[in-house]
C-alpha positions in Angstrom: 3.8 -63.4 19.0 3.8 -63.2 15.2 0.3 -61.5 15.4 1.7 -58.9 17.7 4.5 -58.1 15.2 1.9 -57.6 12.4 -0.2 -55.4 14.6 2.9 -53.4 15.6 3.9 -53.1 11.9 0.4 -51.9 11.0 0.6 -49.3 13.8 4.0 -48.1 12.5 2.5 -47.7 9.0 -0.4 -45.8 10.5 1.9 -43.5 12.5 4.1 -42.9 9.4 1.0 -41.9 7.5 -0.2 -39.6 10.2 3.2 -37.9 10.6 3.7 -37.7 6.8 0.3 -36.0 6.5 1.1 -33.6 9.3 4.5 -32.8 7.6 2.7 -32.0 4.3 0.2 -29.8 6.0 3.0 -27.9 7.8 5.0 -27.4 4.6 2.0 -26.2 2.7 1.1 -23.9 5.5 4.6 -22.4 5.4 4.3 -21.8 1.7 0.7 -20.4 1.7 0.8 -18.5 5.0 2.6 -15.3 3.7 -0.1 -14.9 1.1 -2.8 -15.2 3.8 -1.3 -12.6 6.2 -4.4 -10.8 7.0 -2.9 -7.6 8.3 -1.9 -5.4 11.1 -4.4 -4.9 13.9 -6.0 -2.0 12.0 -6.8 -4.2 9.0 -4.2 -2.5 6.7 -1.9 -4.6 4.7 1.5 -3.7 3.3 1.3 -3.6 -0.5 3.9 -5.4 -2.5 5.9 -2.8 -4.5 4.1 -1.9 -7.7 1.0 -3.7 -6.7 -1.5 -2.8 -9.5 -4.7 -3.3 -7.6 -6.7 -0.2 -8.3 -10.4 -0.6 -7.5 -11.3 2.2 -10.0 -11.5 2.0 -13.7 -8.2 3.3 -15.2 -7.2 5.0 -18.4 -3.8 5.1 -20.1 -1.3 7.6 -18.7 -0.1 9.8 -21.6 2.7 11.5 -19.7 5.9 9.5 -20.4 7.5 10.7 -17.1 4.8 8.9 -15.1 5.6 5.2 -15.0 4.3 3.6 -11.8 1.1 5.5 -11.1 -2.3 4.6 -12.6 -4.7 7.2 -13.8 -8.4 7.1 -12.9 -10.6 7.2 -15.9 -12.7 10.4 -16.2 -11.2 11.7 -13.0 -12.4 14.9 -11.4 -9.5 16.5 -9.5 -10.2 16.5 -5.8 -9.2 19.8 -4.2 -8.8 21.5 -0.9 -9.0 25.3 -0.9 -8.9 25.3 -4.7 -5.6 23.3 -4.7 -5.1 19.7 -5.9 -5.1 17.4 -2.8 -2.2 15.0 -2.6 -2.4 12.1 -0.1 -0.1 9.4 1.3 -1.7 6.8 3.5 0.7 4.7 5.6 1.5 3.4 9.0 4.5 3.7 11.4 5.2 0.0 11.3 5.2 -0.5 7.6 8.8 -0.7 6.3 7.8 0.4 2.8 6.1 3.4 4.3 9.2 4.2 6.4 11.3 4.0 3.3 9.3 6.6 1.3 8.2 8.8 4.2 11.0 11.4 4.3 11.0 11.9 0.5 7.3 12.2 0.2 7.0 14.5 3.3 9.8 16.8 2.1 8.3 17.1 -1.4 4.8 17.5 -0.2 5.8 20.3 2.2 7.8 22.0 -0.6 4.8 22.2 -3.0 2.3 23.0 -0.2 4.5 25.8 1.1 4.6 27.2 -2.4 0.8 27.2 -2.5 0.5 24.7 -5.3 -1.1 21.7 -3.5 -2.9 20.7 -0.4 -0.8 17.8 1.1 -1.7 15.1 3.6 0.2 12.1 5.0 -2.1 10.1 7.1 -1.1 7.3 9.5 -4.2 5.1 9.0 -3.7 3.4 12.4 -3.6 6.6 14.5 -5.5 8.9 12.1 -2.7 11.5 12.5 -1.8 13.8 9.6 2.0 13.5 9.8 2.5 16.8 7.9 0.9 18.9 10.7 2.1 19.7 14.2 -1.3 18.8 15.6 -2.1 15.3 16.7 -5.2 14.2 14.9 -7.0 11.0 16.2 -8.8 10.0 13.0 -8.9 10.5 9.3 -11.2 13.2 8.1 -14.4 11.9 6.3 -13.0 13.0 3.0 -9.6 11.3 3.5 -11.3 8.1 4.7 -13.5 8.1 1.6 -10.6 8.6 -0.7 -8.5 5.9 1.0 -11.5 3.5 0.8 -12.1 4.3 -2.9 -8.5 3.9 -4.0 -7.4 1.1 -1.6 -10.6 -0.8 -0.5 -8.4 -3.7 0.8 -6.5 -1.3 3.1 -3.1 -1.7 1.5 -0.3 0.7 2.4 1.5 2.7 1.3 -1.3 4.2 -0.9 -0.6 7.4 -2.9 -3.5 9.4 -4.3 -2.5 12.5 -6.2 -5.5 14.8 -7.0 -7.8 11.8 -7.1 -6.6 11.4 -10.7 -3.3 9.5 -10.2 -2.9 6.7 -7.7 -0.5 4.0 -6.7 -0.4 1.2 -4.2 3.1 0.4 -3.0 6.4 2.1 -3.9 7.5 2.3 -7.5 11.3 2.2 -7.2 12.0 0.6 -3.8 13.3 -2.6 -5.4 15.9 -0.4 -7.1 16.5 1.5 -3.9 16.0 4.8 -5.8 14.4 7.6 -3.8 15.6 9.9 -6.6 13.3 8.1 -9.1 10.4 8.2 -6.6 10.9 12.0 -6.2 11.2 12.6 -9.9 7.9 10.7 -10.5 6.1 12.5 -7.7 7.2 15.8 -9.2 6.0 14.7 -12.7 2.6 13.6 -11.3 2.1 16.9 -9.4 3.3 19.0 -12.3 0.9 17.2 -14.6 -2.0 17.9 -12.1 -1.0 21.6 -12.0 -0.7 21.8 -15.8 -4.1 20.3 -16.4 -5.8 22.2 -13.5 
């Protein structure tokens, strides 16, 4: 009988060890999992606000009104019909993209209507340019190349202004300031136009 008690005690210790190990794995999994979130089905990931993960070599931004965009070193302004091309790459399911959509779209349409820029807002899951009335089914080859260059990991939202300035994520979402976003968009576009 005493041997059975020792065996039972050893079995309890074994079970405690097993359950303790499982608990540790579960806790570590809960801590690490958000950082391993691969993405939406299209392979795109939501960027953390102000994520500074540019794949291109950058240079210091001289314009004091531009705070959250990075500048590509030795950038050649990308154009469409002789106008600087301005891009937003997003998805309909990304809350950060939804937050900035109306402000970007309104501003992009304003400058495009004035004949100052060529503007695009691509949903990277559907390929649709949200600034047009047509329903596109895929990004153009040029848009896809630009998105891949400035956000090779597929983060969204990704902003590319004239292939000179870029930003992954929103700059002022944590402050809830769409006014600051708009002011900086204007500063970047005006800088592109001034140096064009």
